[in-house]
N, C-alpha and C positions, 0 to 999 in steps of 0.2 A: 344461387349466385351465378352471375354471368361470366362468360368466358374471359372477358377482359380482366376480371378480378383474378381468375386462376393464372392468367399470363403474368399479371403484375406480381403476384406472390412468387411465382416460379423465378421471375427475374430478380426480385429482391433477395431471395434465398439462394440463388444460383443453383437451382435444381430443375429437373425436368417437369414439364407440364403434367404428364401422366402421374408423377409422384404426388403432385398437389391435388389433382382431381380425385385420385383413388384414396388419398389420406382424408380429404374432406368427406368423401363418401363414408368411410369407416367411422369418422367422428359423428356424422349425422345419424348413423345407425346406433349410436350410443356406446361405441368402443372408447376405452380410456387411453390416455397417452402411454402409460406403462404397458398395457396389453398390446397396443399397436406396434410399439417399438420392439417388443420382445417376441411376439408370436405372429406378426404379420409382415415379416421382412420381405417376402416375395411380392406382396401387394405394394408396399411403399418404396421398394428399391433400397431396403436396409437403412431407412432414415432413423436417426437416434431420437431420444426423448426431447432434446433441445429443439431439433428441427420440427418434430411433430407438434410440439407445444407452440412453436412460432407460427406454423400453418394455422393451428386452431385460433390463436389470438388475432392474427392478421385477418383471417376470414371473418371473425366476429366484428372487427373494426369496419371492414368493408361493407358488411351487411348493415351495420348501424348507419354508415354513410348512405347506403341505398334507401334506408327507411326515411332518413331526413330528406333526401332528394325527392322522394315520392310526396312527402308532406308539403314541401315547398312548391312543387309543381301543382299540387292540388289547390293550395292557398292562392297562388297567382292566377290559376285558371278560374277559380271562383270569383276573383276580382274582375275577370274579363280582360286581363292585361297580358296573357300569355301568347306570344307570337312564336313563329317557327325559329327565328334566330335566337331568342332568349331560351327557348326549350333546348335547343342544341347546345348552348353554352352550359346550361345547368346539367345536362346529361354528360357533358365532357368534363365537368369539375371533378378533380381527383382528390381534393382535400376538403375537410369540413370548413376551413377558413374561406376558401374560394366560394363554396356554396353559400355561406352566410353573406359574403360580400355581394354576390349576385342577388340575393334575396332582400338585402337591406333596403333598397328603394321601395319595396312592396310590403315590407314588414309592418304590421299594425303598430303605430307609435302612440306614445302619450302626447299630450299637447305640448309642442315645442315652439320656440321663437319663430321657426319657419312656418309651422302650421298656422300660427296666429297671423303672420304676415300674409299668408295665402288667403285667409279668411277676410282680410282687408282688401283683397283684390290686387295685390302687388306682384303676383307671379309673372304677369306679362311685362312689367317693368324690369323684373329680375332677368327675364329672358332677353330683353333688349340689351341690357347692360352686359350680360354674359357673352353676347356676340362680340364684344370688345371693339365695336366700331366707334368712330369719333362722332359723338352726338352732343346736342345741347342738353346737358343733364338737368339743369334747373328747370328748363321749360318742359322737358319730358316728365320730370318728377312732379311738377306742379299739377299735371293732369290728374294725379291720383289723390290730391288733397280733397278730403271729404269728411264732413262732420258726421255723416251717417256711418262711415267706415272707421271713424275715429283716427283719421290721418290728418294731423293738424298742420304739418309743414312739409316742405320739400325734404328736409333732413330726416323727418320721420319716415317718409316714403323711401328714401335711399337706404335708411337703416333696415327697413323691412326687406327691401330687395337684397341687401347684403346678407341678411339672415338666411334667406332662401338659397342664395348662391353658396353660402357656407355649407348648408346641408347637402346641396348637390355635389359639392367637391368631396365632402365626407363620404358620400355614397358612390364615388367614382371608383370602379374596380381597379383601374390601373394605378391610381393614386394610393389606394389602400395596399396593393401588392408591393409597390415600391417602398412605401413607408414602412410596411412590416419588415421587409428585407433590411431597410436602413436601421430600424430599431434592433434587429437581431445582430447585424454585422458591426454596427458602430455605436450601439447603446453602451452606456457606462453605468455600472452599479456604483452609486455614491452613498456611503453610509456615514451618518454623523450622529453623535450622541445628543439626546434631547437635553438642552440646557437645564442644569439643576439635578440631573439624574446620574451624574458621574459616579457618585459613591455607590448607589444601588446597582448600577449597571457594570460594576467592576469586572464581572466575568466576561463582558463583551468589550473589554478595554481595547483590543486590537481593531475593533470596528468603530471606534469613536471618530476617526477621520480616515476612512478607507475608501479607495476606489479601484476598480478593475473592469476590464471589458466584459460585457454580458456574454459574449460568445465563448470565452475561455474560462469563466468563473467555475471552479469545481463544485460539485454537488454539496459537499459538506460546508463550504463557505456560504453558498446560496441559502441553505437551510438555516445556518447559524444567524445570518443577517435577518432573514425573515422572522425567525423566532424572537430576536432582539426587538424587531419592529412590533411584533404581536404583543410582546410583554411591555410595550410602551417605553422602551429604553433607547431605541434607535429610530432615526428618520432615514428612510430608504427611497432612493430615486433610481430609475433605470433607463433614462432617456439619452438620445444622442444630442449633439450640439443643436440648439434651436435654429441658428442661422443656416446650418446644413440642411435641416429638415425643411425649412421654408423655401430654401433655394431649390430643393428637389421638387416641391409642389409647384413653384413658379415655372419650372422647366416643363412640367406636364400640362399645366392649365393655361398659361399665358400664350397667346397666339400673335398679338399685334404689338407694334411699337407703342411707346407711352402715349396715352391720351386719357381723357377724363373717365371713360368706361374702364380702361385697364387699371387706373388708380383705384376704382371702386372694387374691382375683382381682387386686386392685391390686398386691399383691406379685408376682403372676405376670406382670402387664403390665410392670413394671419389669425383672424378670428376663428376660422375652422380648425387650424392647428391647435391653438391654445384651449379652445372651449370644447371641441369635439374629437378631433383626430388624435391628439396627444394622449388624453386620458384613455381612449379606446385602445390605441396601440400599446400603451404601457400596460394596460390590463392584460392584453393578449400575450405580450412578451413575458410578463411576470408569470402568467399561467403556463406558458411554454417552458420557461426556465425552471419553474416549480415542477412541472411534469418530468423534465429531464433529470432534475435533481432527485426526485422521487424514484425514478427508474434506477438510477445509479445506487442510491441508498438501499433500495429494496433488493437489488442484485447483490450488494455486499452482504446484507442481512441473510438472504437466502443461501449464499455460499457458506457463510459462517455456520448457519444452522445445519446445513448438510454435513459439514465436517464434524460438528458436535454430535449429531445424531449417529454418524457412522464411526464414532470413536470405538476403540477396541473394547469388547466386553470381557469381563472376567469369566463369564459362563456360569454353568450350574454348579455352584459350590455353596456350602454352608457359610453364611456371612454374619459377622457381628457388625452392626453399624452404630456409630456414636455421633450424636448431634451435640457438639461441645458447648460449654458455657461456664460462666463463673458463678454468679450468685444463685442462679436457678439450677445449677448442676448440669451434668451431662446425661442426656436421655440415651439409654443404651438398649438396643434390641438385637435379638438373634433371629435370623431368617433361615428357612430350609432351602434346599437346592432349587426349588421352584419359586422361591420368593415369599413363601407363606410365613406369617409371623408366628414364632414359637414362644417367645418370651420377651419381657421388657422390664427394665429397672432404671432407677435414677441413681447415679453415683456422684460423689462430690470430691474429686481429687484435687481441685484447684482452689484458689482463694475465692471467698473468704473462709469457707469451712475447712478446707485442707484435710479432709478425711481420707488421706492417701492410702493407708493400710486397709481400711474397710473397703475402699473402692477396688483395690488390688485383689482382695479376696473374692469379691463379687465377679470381677472380670475373669479371673482364672477359673472360677467355678463354672461360669457360663461357657467358656471356651471348651472346657473338658466335657461338660454335660451334653453340649450340642455339636461336638466335633467340629468346631469352627475352623475353617480353612483360610479365612481372610477377614481382616478388620478394616472397615471403611470409616474414616474420620472426616466429618464435614469441615470445610476450609474456612468457616466463619470465625466468630469471636471465640477465643481460647483454644483455637485449633492446634497451634504449635505446642502449647503447654500440655494439652491432652495427648498429643502425639508423643511427646517426650515421656509422659507418664506411662503410656501403654508400652513403649519400647523398653522402659526400665523394669518391666515385670518379669522378664526372663521367660517369655512364652516360647513354646516350641519353634524352632527355626523355620519349619515348613509353614508357619502361619504368616501370611502376607499382611503387612501393615502399610496402608496407603491413604493418602488424602484424596478426597472427592469434592469436586466443585459442587457446592450446594445451591447455586443460583436457581431460584424458582421453587426450591423445596417448600418454602413457607407458603407459596401460592398454592401448591398441591395440597398441603396439609389443611388448608381452609376451604378447599374446593368441594363441590358436590360429589365428585368422584371419590375423594378420600372419605367424606362423610358416609357415603353408601358402603364403602368397603370396611371402614372402622368406625361405626357410629358411636361406640362407647369409649373411644380413646381420645386422650388429650391431643391437641394440635401438634405439640412438640414430639410426641411419640410417632404420630403419622409422618412428621418430617424426617425422623430418624429412619423409618422404614423406607422412605423415598430415597434417602442417601444410600442405603444398602443396596436397594434394587438398581439404583443408577450405576453402581459398580458392576453388578452382575450383567445388566443389559441396558446400556444408556438409551437405546432407541425405544425399547418397550416402555421404559419409565417416562421419558421426556415427552412422548406423545400425549400423556395425560395432562400436560401443562400447556396453557396458552403460549404459543411460540414467542409472542412479544415479551413475555415475562422471563425468558431464559437469560437475557442479558448479553446477547451476542450481536446486537444491532447497532446501527448508526442513525440517530435521530428518528427512531422508529415511531415516536409519538407525533412527529411533524409531517410525515408523509401521508399520502392518500391511503386511508385505512382499508378500503375495499381492495385496492390493488395489492396492498401488503398482504392481506389475508389470502387472496387468490394465489399469490406467489409462494407464500409459506406453505399453504395447503398442497400445492404442486410439489414442493420440496419434500415435505413429509411423506406424501404418497410415493414419490420416487424412491425415497430411502426405504420405506417399509416394504415395497414390492421388490426392490433390488435385493434385499436381504432375505425376504420370505418370512412367512408367519406359521408357527406351529399352532394349528387350530385348536388343539386340545388344552393348551395352557394360555393362549393369548387373551388379553383383556378385551373388553368391549371397545375401548378407545383405540387399541392397536388394530383390531379387526375393522374398525370404521374406515381406516385408510387403505384397506385392501381394494384393489381394482374391482369395480362393479358392486361393492357392498354398500357402504354408508352406514349411518347410525341405526336405522331400523333393522336391516338385515343382520348387522353385527349383534344387536341385542337378541334377535331371534336365534342366532347361532349359540350364544351363551345360554339362553333359556333351554334350547333343545339339548345342549350338552349337559346341563344341570339335571334335566328330567330323564335323559336316556343314557347317560354315561358318555365316555370318550367316543369320538368318531373312530370307526374301525377302517374306513376306506373313504376315498374321495367321492365315490359314487353315493355314499350315504349323505353327503352334504345336500344332495337334491331333495332330501326329505325335510329340510328346514322350511318352515312355513314362509310363503311368499318369495322363496328363492327359486326363480324360474330358470329356464334354459339359458337366457341371455346373461343373467348374473353369474350363473355357474361357468359359462364360457369365459367371462371376463376374470373371474376370481380363482378358478381351480388351480391354475398353474402356479399361483403365488402362495397357495395354502399347502402346508406340509403335514403329514401324519407319520410321526416317528413309529417305527416297528409295525407298520401296516402290513397286511397280508400281501398286498401287491407291492413289489419292491419299488416301483416308480412313484408310488404315492408319497414317498419322502423326498422326492427330487423336484426339480423345476421343469421336468418334461411335462408338457400339457397332456391331459387325458386324451385329447383328440389325436395324439400321435402314439398312443400305446400300441395299437395294432402294428404300426410301422416298426417300432422298436422290437416287438415280439417277432416280427418277420425277420428282422436282422439276426436275432438270436437263433431262430430256427434255421436260417440259411447257413449258419456256420456250425450247426449241431450243438448248440448250448442253450441253457435256460437264462432267464433274465438276471438272476443273481450272479451266475458265473460271468455273464457279459459285463456286468457292472464292476466286478472285482478283478478282472483280468485285462491288463494292458495288451497282452499277447492276443487274446481273442478279439479285442476291439480293433487291433491292427489289421485283422483279416477282412474287415468290412470295407467294401469299395463304394464310397458314397454316391458316385454318379449312377450306380445301379438302382438307386432309390429315389431319383429325381422324378417328379410328376408334375401335373398341371398346378397343383396347390402347394407342393413341397419342393423347395430348391436347395441349393448348396448352403446358403446362409443358415437355414433352419436345421439342416442335417449336421452342420458343424456345431451349432449350439447344442444339439442333442448329444453328440459325441463328447463334447466338453463336459456336459452335465453328467453323463454316464461315468466319467472318470473321477468325479467328485460329487456324487449325489447329495444334495442338501447341505453342502459345506458352506459355512458362513463366510461370505466374501470380505468381511471386515478383518483388519489386521489383528495379530496376536497381542494379547494384553502384556504390558511390561510394567513392572513396579517402578514407581518414581519416588524419590526422596528429596526434600529441600535440604539446603545447607544446614548442618548442625550448628547451633549457636547463633544463627541469624534469624531472630524471631520477630523483631520490631524494627521500625524505621530507624530508631536510634542506634541499632546495631550495624547499620549500613555505613560504608566508607567508600568514597570515590575511588575507583580503580578495582574494587572487588569483582571477581568473576564468580558468578553464581548460576546454579541450575534453575530453570523456570519452566512454566507451562503457559503456552499462548492461550489466553482466555477470550480475546476478541480482536477482530481485524477491522480497521477502517481504511479509508483512502489515504489517510495521512500517517499511518503506521500501525503498529500492533501493540496491544496491551499484554503484559506478561505477569503472571503470578510468581513471585519469588519467595513467598511464605512469610510476608511481613504485614499481612492484613491490609495491604494497599497495592494494587497493581501498578507496575511501572509502565511507561510508554517508551517503546522503541520507535523513534521517529522514522519516517520513510527514508530519510537520508542516512540512517544508521542500521538499516536492515541487512545490508550487504556491502561488500567492498566496492562493487560496481554499481553504477546508477540503475535504479529500477523505477518503473512507473506504477506498478501494482504490487502491493504487499503479498498478495496471494502467489506471486512468482516464487517466493522463498519460504513462506510460513503458512501454516494452517492451524485452525482452532484445535486445541488439545495436543499440539505438537510439543515435544520436549526440546528445549533449546538451552544454550549457554549464553549468558549476557554479562556485560560489563557495566558496573554502576558509573554513570557519568555525572549525575546531579542528584542531590537529596535536599528537598525543601520541606522540612517537617511542618512549619506553620501552615503551608498551603496543601500539605499532604500530596506532594508531587515527587515522582521519582523518574529521572531520565536514565534510560538504558541504551546500550548499543550491542549489536551483534557483529560489528566489524572486527576483523582480526587485529587491527591497530586503531582503536577508536579515537585515540587522542591526537592522531596525526591531523594537521590542519584544522584543529578544533576551532580556533578563532574564525577561520574562513567559513566553516560550516555554520557557526552561530550567526555571523553576519548575513549569510544567505538566508537562513531561516527567518531572521528578523524581517528581512525585506520581502521575501516571497511566500513564506509559509506561516501566516498568523495562526493557523489552526494548531500549531505546536504550543501556542500560548493560550489565546482566547478560547478556541474550540475545545481544547483539552479541559480547561477550567469549567467551561459550560457543560461538557460531557460528564465530568466527574460529579458536578453538582446534580445533574439530572439523574445519574445512575448511582447516587449515593446509596450504599448498602449492597449494590450488585458488584461493584468493584471494591467492595469492603473497605 
C-alpha cells in the first residue's frame, strides 16, 4: 500500500501516520483486531478495537481501489490509448466512481446507438456539430447520405450524430461528477403504491404516497421502501427535478449562442439525460443510499448483538430450564453447573391437560434431586402461565425463578451443533437445554446460533449479507475475547471466535482435550496439532485455565509477559500468588522501572489492573427480573399502566420492550426520554430492565405503544401530529417489522 493511502487513513481517522503504518504491518503479519488492541498498545499508540478495525477495513478498500486502477491502466494501454495525461488522472483518482468515469470511454461496450452510428461513418459529422459553430446543417448532413452505409436521409444522419454526441456527454467526467452530486444533494425519494395493490401492501401504507430528500432519508425508511419495491407493492424513484438536471448539463456542455448546431447538441443533452445519464445516476445513487442504509442497519444490529452477548450471566449453578407450552406440554431439563444435561421430563401444568399436581410433584422432585439453584423459563407461548405455576409450588426461597429470552433457541435445537451434542434427543429438549445454558452464560450459548437468527436486528435480511456477516463476526470475536474463554469447558463454537484460532484449531483443541484430559497450563496448548507459535501468540492471552499451576494462566496477562511479572514479584520479595492477592504489595511496584523498548506504561497498567482481578468476568452481575403479576395477555393492558419490562431490540426509530404479554411493545424514539435524542442507544441497551407506561393497545393489529417519559401524556396530541408527519416508521415500518419478525417478537 502506498504512502498516500496511509496518509489518507491517518487524516480520516485523525490519528498519526505511524499508528496507521504500524497497525497495517501487524494486520499484514496475521494479527487480529482483539490481539492488536489488547497486547500491542505500544506499537499502535493505544488504538482501540474500533480504530484498529477501521484501519483494517479502509486499507482493504484502498487496496481494492488500487487493484481496479491497475486493471484499468492495463486495459487502456492494451488498446493503445493511454497517454501521460490520462494516466496521471487515473493515478490521482481517489474513489471508485471517479475511476470508472475515467474508464467509461475506453470500456468495452455492447453495440449501442452510438456505435451503430459510428459504423455508418457519422462520427465526423458529430464532431462538427459538437463544435457548436454555425453551419448549414442540411448540406453538411446530406454529405453522409449513403445507401451502402444505410443512411437514407439528412434526418437519419443528424439522428446518428446526436446519438454519438449523447454518448460523449454521458462519458464526460465533469458532467458525471456534477450530476452525481446533484442526484445526491437534490434527489427526492418518491414512493407510490402500485395501483390495485393497496390491500396487499397495507403494511407499507405510510409509503403509498411518500417523498423525502435522498440525502436525509434515514436507513430504516430507505430499506423499507426498497423492500416494498422488491415485493412489487411500491414504485420508487430517486431523481432530482428533470429541468434542474438538464440545466446543469446545458451549463457544462453548451459553449455558443443559439444556432442550428447548438440546437442539435441540446437535443443530444436531453436524450443523454433520459436515456443514458439518468438511469446510470439513479442506479449509482440507489446503490450509494443502499450502502449507507446497510451500514447504519448493520451498525445497529452489531451494537444490539454486543449488548445481548454481554448480558449478565448467572454463572455456574445447577439450573432447571423449562420450554413452556400448552398442548405439547412443558419440556423440562436439569443442567449441572457446567451446563451438562442431567435429566429431562415433559410436564403438563397448563391447558388443555391441566395436570398441575403431577407436574408439581415432578418439578419439586427434580429441584431436590439435582440441588437446583435457579429455574429458567422460556418467554414464548405459555410462559407467563408456566411461571405462575412454578411460583405457586412453594419452592425454597433461594431458588431463583426467572424468564429467559428464547429467541433463536429453536434455530439451535435444529442445528448441526445441537444434533452433534444431543443426537438422540427431541428438538424441544435441545431447546430447553439452550434456554438453561443461556441463563448461565448468554455469550457461550448464543455463539452457537447464527447471529441473524437471534432477533436483535433491523432489516437484517435486506442488507448486504457479506458485510453483515463480517460485522457480526467482528462483534462476536470482540465479545468473546473481551470476556475470555475457559479452555477446559468451552465449546468448539466458542473457541472458534478466540483470536488466532478458527474452526479447525478449535476442533483440534476439543479433540486434544477429549483424548488427554483438561489442559494443565497454557504452555500445554502448544501441543495441540497445527497450533503453531503464531496462533499461540494470538490466542494465549484470551484463554483461561482455572486452578492452573501457574497463577497467571487464569488471568488475561499474556504469557510473553510472565517473566516481567515474576520480576516484579521478586523485586518486592513476594511470589506471584502473594502479588495477585495483595493490594499493598502491588502498591509498592513503580511501573516506570519496568518500561523497555517493547513494554510501555499502557501495557504495564493493563498488567496491574489484571493482577488486581485475575480472570474476573467483566460482565455485570446477574439480577433477577419479574414481570408484573396479573398482566399476562394484551387484554390485561390498560392505557396508563406502569409496568416493568426488558429491552429486546433497538432500532433507529425506537426500542422494543418485552412486558410479559407475548407481544413486545414499541417505545418510539420520541418517548424514550424526556429530552430529545437522536439515538436510542443513548438511553437504553438490549437486555436492560426498564419501566414503561402503556400509551396504546391495538389488539387486532397486535401493537402496543409504550413510553419511558416521566409524564408521557403531556402534549400527547402534539407528539402524535409530529409522528404522523415526520416519522412514518412508527406506523408502516413497525407493521412491516412485526410481520417480518413474527415469532421473534412473539
